[in-house]
C-alpha positions in Angstrom: 254.1 5.2 -105.2 254.0 5.0 -101.3 255.3 7.9 -99.3 258.6 7.4 -97.7 258.9 7.0 -93.9 260.6 10.4 -93.7 257.5 12.1 -95.3 255.2 10.3 -92.9 257.2 11.4 -89.9 257.1 15.0 -91.2 253.3 14.9 -91.5 253.0 13.4 -88.0 255.2 16.2 -86.6 253.1 18.8 -88.4 249.9 17.3 -86.9 251.4 17.3 -83.5 252.4 20.9 -83.9 249.0 21.9 -85.1 247.3 20.0 -82.2 249.7 21.7 -79.7 248.8 25.1 -81.3 245.1 24.3 -81.0 245.5 23.3 -77.3 247.4 26.5 -76.7 244.7 28.5 -78.4 242.0 26.6 -76.4 243.8 27.3 -73.2 244.1 30.9 -74.1 240.4 31.1 -74.9 239.5 29.3 -71.7 241.6 31.7 -69.7 240.0 34.7 -71.4 236.5 33.2 -70.7 237.4 32.7 -67.1 238.8 36.2 -66.8 235.6 37.6 -68.5 233.4 35.5 -66.1 235.4 36.8 -63.1 235.1 40.3 -64.4 231.4 39.9 -64.9 231.1 38.5 -61.4 233.0 41.4 -60.0 230.5 43.7 -61.7 227.4 41.7 -60.7 228.3 41.0 -57.0 228.1 44.7 -55.8 224.7 45.0 -57.6 223.4 41.9 -56.1 224.8 42.9 -52.7 223.1 46.3 -53.1 219.8 44.7 -54.0 220.1 42.3 -51.1 220.9 45.2 -48.8 217.9 47.1 -50.0 215.6 44.1 -49.6 216.9 43.5 -46.1 216.5 47.2 -45.0 213.0 47.3 -46.5 212.1 44.1 -44.6 213.5 45.5 -41.4 211.7 48.8 -41.8 208.4 47.0 -42.5 209.0 44.8 -39.5 209.7 47.9 -37.3 206.6 49.7 -38.6 204.4 46.6 -38.1 205.9 46.2 -34.7 205.0 49.8 -33.8 201.5 49.4 -35.2 201.1 46.1 -33.3 202.3 47.8 -30.1 199.8 50.7 -30.7 197.0 48.2 -31.4 197.9 46.2 -28.2 197.9 49.4 -26.2 194.6 50.5 -27.7 193.1 47.1 -26.9 194.4 47.2 -23.4 192.9 50.7 -22.9 189.6 49.6 -24.4 189.6 46.5 -22.2 190.2 48.6 -19.1 187.4 51.0 -20.2 185.1 48.1 -20.9 186.0 46.4 -17.6 185.1 49.6 -15.7 181.8 49.9 -17.5 181.0 46.2 -16.8 181.8 46.7 -13.1 179.5 49.8 -13.1 176.7 47.7 -14.8 177.3 44.9 -12.3 177.0 47.5 -9.5 173.6 48.5 -10.9 172.5 44.9 -10.8 173.6 44.6 -7.2 171.8 47.8 -6.3 168.3 46.5 -7.2 167.4 46.7 -3.6 168.6 50.3 -3.5 165.6 51.4 -5.6 162.4 52.1 -3.7 159.2 53.4 -5.1 155.6 54.0 -4.0 153.6 51.3 -5.8 150.3 53.3 -6.0 151.8 56.5 -7.5 154.8 54.9 -9.2 157.0 57.6 -7.5 160.7 56.6 -7.5 162.8 57.8 -4.6 166.4 58.9 -5.3 168.3 55.8 -6.1 171.0 54.5 -3.8 174.3 54.4 -5.7 177.5 52.9 -4.5 178.5 49.5 -3.3 176.1 46.6 -2.7 173.2 47.5 -0.5 173.8 45.3 2.6 171.1 44.8 5.3 172.4 47.6 7.6 172.6 50.0 4.6 169.0 49.2 3.6 167.8 49.7 7.1 169.5 53.1 7.4 168.1 54.0 4.0 164.5 53.1 5.0 164.9 55.0 8.3 165.8 58.1 6.4 162.9 57.7 3.9 160.4 57.2 6.7 161.6 60.3 8.5 161.4 62.3 5.3 158.2 61.1 3.8 156.5 59.2 6.6 156.3 55.4 6.9 154.1 53.5 4.5 151.5 51.1 5.8 153.0 48.1 3.9 156.5 47.4 2.6 156.5 44.9 -0.3 159.9 43.1 -0.7 161.4 40.1 -2.2 163.2 37.4 -0.3 166.7 38.8 -0.6 168.8 38.4 2.6 169.6 42.1 2.6 165.9 43.1 2.6 165.0 40.4 5.2 167.8 41.4 7.4 167.3 41.8 11.2 168.2 45.5 11.0 165.5 46.0 8.3 162.9 44.1 10.4 163.7 46.3 13.4 163.1 49.5 11.4 159.8 48.2 10.1 158.7 47.1 13.6 159.7 50.4 15.1 157.5 52.3 12.6 154.7 49.7 12.6 155.2 49.0 8.8 153.7 45.7 7.6 156.2 43.6 5.6 154.8 41.7 2.6 157.1 39.2 1.1 156.9 37.8 -2.4 156.4 34.0 -2.9 159.7 32.3 -3.4 160.8 32.0 -7.0 157.9 34.0 -8.4 159.1 37.5 -9.6 155.8 38.4 -11.2 154.3 38.9 -7.7 156.6 41.9 -7.4 156.3 42.7 -11.1 155.8 46.4 -10.6 159.2 46.7 -8.9 160.8 44.6 -11.6 159.4 46.9 -14.2 160.6 50.0 -12.3 164.1 48.6 -12.2 164.2 48.0 -15.9 162.7 51.4 -16.6 165.6 53.0 -14.8 168.4 50.6 -15.6 167.9 50.1 -19.4 168.6 53.8 -20.4 171.3 54.1 -17.7 173.2 51.1 -19.1 173.0 52.6 -22.6 174.4 55.9 -21.3 177.3 54.1 -19.5 178.2 52.0 -22.6 178.1 55.1 -24.9 180.3 57.3 -22.7 184.0 57.7 -21.8 185.2 56.4 -18.5 182.9 57.8 -15.8 183.0 58.1 -12.1 180.6 56.8 -9.5 179.4 60.3 -8.8 178.5 60.8 -12.5 176.4 57.6 -12.4 174.7 58.9 -9.2 173.8 62.2 -11.0 172.5 60.3 -14.1 170.3 58.0 -11.9 168.9 61.0 -10.0 168.1 62.9 -13.1 166.5 59.8 -14.7 164.4 59.2 -11.6 163.3 62.8 -11.6 162.4 62.6 -15.3 160.4 59.4 -14.7 158.6 60.9 -11.7 157.4 63.8 -13.9 156.4 61.7 -17.0 152.7 61.4 -17.7 151.5 57.8 -17.3 148.4 56.1 -18.7 148.0 54.0 -15.6 147.6 57.2 -13.6 145.0 58.7 -16.1 147.6 61.0 -17.6 148.9 62.3 -14.2 152.5 62.3 -13.1 153.9 60.2 -10.3 155.3 63.1 -8.3 151.9 64.8 -8.0 150.1 61.6 -7.2 152.6 60.8 -4.4 152.4 64.2 -2.8 148.5 64.3 -3.1 148.3 61.0 -1.3 150.4 62.0 1.8 147.4 63.5 3.7 145.6 60.2 3.4 148.5 58.4 5.1 148.0 60.4 8.3 144.8 58.4 8.9 147.0 55.4 9.7 148.0 56.5 13.2 150.0 54.4 15.5 146.8 53.1 17.2 145.3 52.1 13.8 148.5 50.5 12.8 148.6 48.4 16.0 144.9 47.4 15.4 145.9 46.4 11.8 148.8 44.3 13.1 146.5 42.6 15.7 143.9 41.7 13.0 146.5 40.3 10.7 148.2 38.3 13.5 144.9 36.9 14.6 143.9 35.8 11.1 147.4 34.3 10.6 147.1 32.2 13.8 143.6 31.0 12.8 144.8 29.9 9.4 147.8 28.1 10.8 145.5 26.1 13.1 142.9 25.4 10.4 145.3 24.4 7.7 147.6 22.5 10.1 150.7 24.5 9.0 154.0 22.7 9.8 156.7 24.3 7.6 158.2 27.8 7.5 157.3 28.2 3.9 153.6 27.4 4.7 153.7 29.8 7.5 155.0 32.5 5.2 152.3 31.8 2.7 149.6 32.1 5.4 151.1 35.4 6.6 151.1 36.8 3.1 147.4 35.7 2.6 146.4 37.3 5.9 148.1 40.6 4.8 146.5 40.5 1.4 143.1 39.8 2.9 143.2 42.8 5.2 144.4 45.0 2.3 141.6 43.8 0.0 138.9 44.2 2.7 140.0 47.7 3.5 140.1 48.8 -0.1 143.9 49.3 -0.2 144.3 46.9 -3.1 142.0 45.6 -5.8 142.2 42.1 -7.3 142.1 42.3 -11.1 142.5 39.9 -14.0 145.5 40.3 -16.3 143.9 40.4 -19.8 147.3 40.1 -21.5 147.9 36.5 -20.6 146.9 33.3 -22.4 143.3 32.1 -21.7 144.5 29.3 -19.5 145.7 31.9 -17.0 142.6 34.1 -17.1 141.2 32.8 -13.8 144.4 33.6 -12.0 144.6 37.0 -10.3 147.5 39.0 -9.1 148.4 42.5 -7.9 151.4 44.7 -7.6 
Protein backbone atom coordinates (compact mmCIF):
# COMPACT_ATOMS: atom_id res chain seq x y z
CA UNK A 1 0.00 0.00 0.00
CA UNK A 2 1.58 3.36 -1.09
CA UNK A 3 2.20 6.05 1.55
CA UNK A 4 -0.17 8.88 1.50
CA UNK A 5 0.93 12.35 0.38
CA UNK A 6 0.68 13.62 3.91
CA UNK A 7 3.16 10.97 5.11
CA UNK A 8 5.57 11.87 2.32
CA UNK A 9 5.37 15.54 3.25
CA UNK A 10 6.09 14.74 6.87
CA UNK A 11 9.17 12.69 5.89
CA UNK A 12 10.40 15.54 3.68
CA UNK A 13 9.90 18.00 6.49
CA UNK A 14 11.83 15.72 8.88
CA UNK A 15 14.73 15.50 6.35
CA UNK A 16 14.81 19.23 5.95
CA UNK A 17 14.86 19.65 9.73
CA UNK A 18 17.69 17.13 10.10
CA UNK A 19 19.69 18.80 7.28
CA UNK A 20 19.20 22.20 8.88
CA UNK A 21 20.31 20.76 12.22
CA UNK A 22 23.44 19.26 10.53
CA UNK A 23 24.21 22.60 8.89
CA UNK A 24 23.87 24.35 12.22
CA UNK A 25 26.17 21.81 13.84
CA UNK A 26 28.63 22.14 10.96
CA UNK A 27 28.59 25.92 11.32
CA UNK A 28 29.12 25.60 15.04
CA UNK A 29 32.04 23.22 14.52
CA UNK A 30 33.50 25.49 11.85
CA UNK A 31 33.25 28.44 14.24
CA UNK A 32 34.91 26.44 16.99
CA UNK A 33 37.70 25.35 14.65
CA UNK A 34 38.23 28.95 13.52
CA UNK A 35 38.27 30.12 17.12
CA UNK A 36 40.74 27.39 18.04
CA UNK A 37 42.95 28.34 15.07
CA UNK A 38 42.87 31.99 16.08
CA UNK A 39 43.69 31.04 19.65
CA UNK A 40 46.57 28.88 18.42
CA UNK A 41 47.81 31.72 16.28
CA UNK A 42 47.59 34.06 19.22
CA UNK A 43 49.82 31.67 21.15
CA UNK A 44 52.25 30.99 18.22
CA UNK A 45 52.74 34.59 17.05
CA UNK A 46 54.56 35.88 20.16
CA UNK A 47 56.80 32.80 20.10
CA UNK A 48 57.62 33.30 16.44
CA UNK A 49 58.10 37.01 16.99
CA UNK A 50 60.43 36.24 19.88
CA UNK A 51 62.39 33.77 17.78
CA UNK A 52 62.57 36.29 14.93
CA UNK A 53 63.74 38.97 17.35
CA UNK A 54 66.43 36.68 18.77
CA UNK A 55 67.64 35.79 15.28
CA UNK A 56 67.70 39.45 14.27
CA UNK A 57 69.59 40.54 17.38
CA UNK A 58 72.06 37.69 16.98
CA UNK A 59 72.66 38.63 13.36
CA UNK A 60 73.14 42.29 14.29
CA UNK A 61 75.56 41.36 17.08
CA UNK A 62 77.55 39.11 14.76
CA UNK A 63 77.61 41.82 12.12
CA UNK A 64 78.83 44.34 14.70
CA UNK A 65 81.54 41.97 15.94
CA UNK A 66 82.61 41.15 12.40
CA UNK A 67 82.61 44.85 11.59
CA UNK A 68 84.82 45.60 14.60
CA UNK A 69 87.14 42.72 13.70
CA UNK A 70 87.24 43.93 10.11
CA UNK A 71 88.10 47.45 11.26
CA UNK A 72 90.84 46.10 13.51
CA UNK A 73 92.17 43.98 10.65
CA UNK A 74 92.11 46.97 8.31
CA UNK A 75 93.88 49.14 10.88
CA UNK A 76 96.47 46.40 11.43
CA UNK A 77 97.01 46.06 7.68
CA UNK A 78 97.40 49.81 7.31
CA UNK A 79 99.90 49.91 10.16
CA UNK A 80 101.85 46.98 8.72
CA UNK A 81 101.73 48.61 5.30
CA UNK A 82 103.14 51.83 6.75
CA UNK A 83 105.89 49.89 8.54
CA UNK A 84 106.70 47.92 5.40
CA UNK A 85 106.69 51.10 3.33
CA UNK A 86 109.18 52.66 5.74
CA UNK A 87 111.43 49.62 5.57
CA UNK A 88 111.22 49.52 1.77
CA UNK A 89 112.23 53.18 1.62
CA UNK A 90 115.16 52.47 3.94
CA UNK A 91 116.25 49.58 1.72
CA UNK A 92 115.86 51.76 -1.37
CA UNK A 93 118.02 54.33 0.37
CA UNK A 94 120.68 51.66 0.86
CA UNK A 95 120.53 50.91 -2.86
CA UNK A 96 120.98 54.58 -3.69
CA UNK A 97 123.91 54.83 -1.26
CA UNK A 98 126.13 52.36 -3.08
CA UNK A 99 128.47 55.22 -3.95
CA UNK A 100 128.53 56.18 -0.25
CA UNK A 101 130.62 53.10 0.54
CA UNK A 102 134.37 53.44 0.01
CA UNK A 103 137.00 50.84 0.73
CA UNK A 104 140.68 50.21 0.25
CA UNK A 105 140.90 47.49 -2.40
CA UNK A 106 144.23 46.04 -1.27
CA UNK A 107 143.35 45.63 2.42
CA UNK A 108 139.52 45.31 2.05
CA UNK A 109 139.21 48.04 4.69
CA UNK A 110 135.76 49.67 4.68
CA UNK A 111 135.44 53.30 5.67
CA UNK A 112 132.45 54.39 7.75
CA UNK A 113 129.45 54.22 5.39
CA UNK A 114 127.70 57.37 4.26
CA UNK A 115 124.07 57.16 5.41
CA UNK A 116 121.30 59.58 4.52
CA UNK A 117 119.86 60.75 1.23
CA UNK A 118 121.22 59.90 -2.19
CA UNK A 119 124.92 60.64 -2.54
CA UNK A 120 125.01 63.43 -5.13
CA UNK A 121 128.21 64.60 -6.80
CA UNK A 122 128.89 67.44 -4.37
CA UNK A 123 128.27 65.09 -1.43
CA UNK A 124 130.69 62.51 -2.81
CA UNK A 125 133.31 65.22 -3.43
CA UNK A 126 133.04 66.48 0.16
CA UNK A 127 133.19 62.92 1.45
CA UNK A 128 136.38 62.17 -0.52
CA UNK A 129 137.96 65.43 0.64
CA UNK A 130 137.35 64.44 4.26
CA UNK A 131 138.71 60.91 3.76
CA UNK A 132 141.83 62.20 1.98
CA UNK A 133 142.55 64.63 4.80
CA UNK A 134 142.01 61.94 7.44
CA UNK A 135 143.80 58.98 5.84
CA UNK A 136 145.81 60.53 3.04
CA UNK A 137 144.90 60.42 -0.66
CA UNK A 138 145.24 57.10 -2.52
CA UNK A 139 147.26 56.81 -5.70
CA UNK A 140 144.29 55.50 -7.72
CA UNK A 141 140.55 55.82 -7.23
CA UNK A 142 138.56 53.08 -8.95
CA UNK A 143 134.97 54.05 -9.76
CA UNK A 144 132.07 53.07 -11.98
CA UNK A 145 130.46 55.37 -14.52
CA UNK A 146 127.74 56.78 -12.29
CA UNK A 147 127.13 60.51 -12.81
CA UNK A 148 127.65 61.28 -9.13
CA UNK A 149 131.10 59.64 -9.13
CA UNK A 150 132.09 61.33 -12.39
CA UNK A 151 130.85 64.71 -11.27
CA UNK A 152 132.95 67.83 -11.87
CA UNK A 153 133.27 68.42 -8.11
CA UNK A 154 134.66 64.89 -7.68
CA UNK A 155 137.14 65.35 -10.55
CA UNK A 156 138.33 68.61 -8.98
CA UNK A 157 139.04 66.89 -5.66
CA UNK A 158 140.96 64.09 -7.42
CA UNK A 159 142.96 66.60 -9.48
CA UNK A 160 143.80 68.71 -6.41
CA UNK A 161 145.19 65.68 -4.56
CA UNK A 162 146.76 64.15 -7.72
CA UNK A 163 144.68 60.96 -7.47
CA UNK A 164 144.42 58.92 -10.68
CA UNK A 165 140.79 58.06 -11.60
CA UNK A 166 140.27 54.57 -13.05
CA UNK A 167 136.81 54.07 -14.54
CA UNK A 168 135.17 50.70 -15.13
CA UNK A 169 134.28 49.68 -18.71
CA UNK A 170 130.63 50.54 -19.47
CA UNK A 171 128.11 47.81 -18.67
CA UNK A 172 130.74 45.50 -17.13
CA UNK A 173 130.24 45.29 -13.33
CA UNK A 174 132.78 42.43 -12.86
CA UNK A 175 135.60 44.93 -13.53
CA UNK A 176 134.71 46.48 -10.21
CA UNK A 177 133.69 43.15 -8.68
CA UNK A 178 135.53 43.75 -5.44
CA UNK A 179 133.37 46.78 -4.73
CA UNK A 180 130.21 44.95 -5.76
CA UNK A 181 131.10 42.19 -3.29
CA UNK A 182 131.81 44.74 -0.56
CA UNK A 183 128.38 46.31 -1.06
CA UNK A 184 126.64 42.92 -0.81
CA UNK A 185 128.72 42.02 2.23
CA UNK A 186 127.44 45.08 4.03
CA UNK A 187 123.96 45.36 2.58
CA UNK A 188 122.68 41.76 2.92
CA UNK A 189 122.82 41.50 6.75
CA UNK A 190 121.68 45.11 7.08
CA UNK A 191 118.53 44.47 5.02
CA UNK A 192 117.75 41.39 7.13
CA UNK A 193 118.11 43.48 10.30
CA UNK A 194 115.83 46.21 8.94
CA UNK A 195 113.12 43.73 7.88
CA UNK A 196 113.25 41.94 11.23
CA UNK A 197 112.95 45.05 13.38
CA UNK A 198 110.25 47.48 14.42
CA UNK A 199 110.12 50.90 12.76
CA UNK A 200 113.60 52.36 12.98
CA UNK A 201 115.12 55.77 12.46
CA UNK A 202 117.83 56.82 10.05
CA UNK A 203 120.22 57.27 12.94
CA UNK A 204 119.69 53.64 13.97
CA UNK A 205 120.53 52.49 10.45
CA UNK A 206 123.66 54.65 10.62
CA UNK A 207 124.73 52.95 13.86
CA UNK A 208 124.06 49.48 12.44
CA UNK A 209 126.08 50.21 9.30
CA UNK A 210 129.01 51.57 11.28
CA UNK A 211 128.99 48.58 13.65
CA UNK A 212 128.79 46.15 10.73
CA UNK A 213 131.63 47.89 8.89
CA UNK A 214 133.70 47.78 12.08
CA UNK A 215 133.01 44.06 12.49
CA UNK A 216 133.96 43.35 8.85
CA UNK A 217 137.16 45.36 9.20
CA UNK A 218 138.21 43.14 12.12
CA UNK A 219 137.21 39.81 10.56
CA UNK A 220 140.00 37.42 9.61
CA UNK A 221 140.10 36.93 5.81
CA UNK A 222 141.63 34.13 3.80
CA UNK A 223 142.54 36.52 0.98
CA UNK A 224 144.71 38.40 3.51
CA UNK A 225 146.39 35.19 4.77
CA UNK A 226 144.28 35.26 7.91
CA UNK A 227 144.95 38.90 8.71
CA UNK A 228 142.28 41.54 9.33
CA UNK A 229 141.55 44.50 7.05
CA UNK A 230 142.10 47.14 9.74
CA UNK A 231 145.66 46.05 10.48
CA UNK A 232 146.52 45.64 6.79
CA UNK A 233 145.25 49.13 6.02
CA UNK A 234 147.15 50.78 8.88
CA UNK A 235 150.36 48.87 8.08
CA UNK A 236 150.23 50.06 4.46
CA UNK A 237 150.02 53.78 5.29
CA UNK A 238 153.80 54.33 5.55
CA UNK A 239 154.26 52.92 2.03
CA UNK A 240 151.84 55.52 0.65
CA UNK A 241 154.19 58.30 1.76
CA UNK A 242 156.52 57.25 -1.05
CA UNK A 243 154.01 58.70 -3.52
CA UNK A 244 154.98 62.31 -3.03
CA UNK A 245 153.47 65.11 -5.09
CA UNK A 246 156.51 65.01 -7.38
CA UNK A 247 156.18 61.26 -7.97
CA UNK A 248 152.44 61.60 -8.52
CA UNK A 249 153.05 64.27 -11.17
CA UNK A 250 155.60 62.02 -12.87
CA UNK A 251 153.05 59.21 -12.84
CA UNK A 252 150.41 61.45 -14.40
CA UNK A 253 152.88 62.55 -17.09
CA UNK A 254 153.80 58.95 -17.95
CA UNK A 255 150.15 57.88 -18.19
CA UNK A 256 149.20 60.97 -20.24
CA UNK A 257 152.09 60.34 -22.65
CA UNK A 258 151.13 56.68 -23.15
CA UNK A 259 147.50 57.69 -23.62
CA UNK A 260 148.35 60.16 -26.39
CA UNK A 261 150.62 57.62 -28.09
CA UNK A 262 147.89 54.94 -28.11
CA UNK A 263 145.31 57.42 -29.38
CA UNK A 264 147.53 58.22 -32.36
CA UNK A 265 148.57 54.63 -33.07
CA UNK A 266 145.05 53.23 -32.84
CA UNK A 267 143.42 56.21 -34.57
CA UNK A 268 140.95 56.76 -31.76
CA UNK A 269 137.89 58.80 -32.80
CA UNK A 270 135.18 58.24 -30.17
CA UNK A 271 134.97 59.16 -26.48
CA UNK A 272 134.39 55.54 -25.53
CA UNK A 273 137.58 54.52 -27.37
CA UNK A 274 139.46 57.34 -25.63
CA UNK A 275 138.18 56.11 -22.24
CA UNK A 276 139.35 52.59 -23.05
CA UNK A 277 142.82 53.84 -24.04
CA UNK A 278 143.07 55.88 -20.83
CA UNK A 279 142.08 52.86 -18.74
CA UNK A 280 144.68 50.70 -20.51
CA UNK A 281 147.38 53.31 -19.90
CA UNK A 282 146.58 53.44 -16.17
CA UNK A 283 146.52 49.64 -15.92
CA UNK A 284 149.85 49.41 -17.75
CA UNK A 285 151.56 51.77 -15.30
CA UNK A 286 150.05 49.95 -12.31
CA UNK A 287 151.20 46.57 -13.61
CA UNK A 288 154.73 47.73 -14.52
CA UNK A 289 155.23 49.26 -11.10
CA UNK A 290 153.97 46.21 -9.22
CA UNK A 291 150.84 47.88 -7.86
CA UNK A 292 148.54 45.26 -9.41
CA UNK A 293 149.09 41.70 -10.57
CA UNK A 294 147.19 40.14 -13.45
CA UNK A 295 145.77 36.73 -12.48
CA UNK A 296 143.53 34.11 -14.01
CA UNK A 297 140.17 33.43 -12.46
CA UNK A 298 140.14 29.67 -11.91
CA UNK A 299 136.48 29.61 -10.99
CA UNK A 300 135.15 30.38 -14.48
CA UNK A 301 134.37 28.03 -17.37
CA UNK A 302 137.34 26.85 -19.49
CA UNK A 303 136.29 29.09 -22.36
CA UNK A 304 137.13 32.11 -20.19
CA UNK A 305 140.45 30.89 -18.75
CA UNK A 306 142.54 33.02 -21.11
CA UNK A 307 140.80 36.17 -20.01
CA UNK A 308 142.29 38.07 -17.11
CA UNK A 309 140.92 40.67 -14.75
CA UNK A 310 141.76 42.40 -11.50
CA UNK A 311 139.92 44.25 -8.72
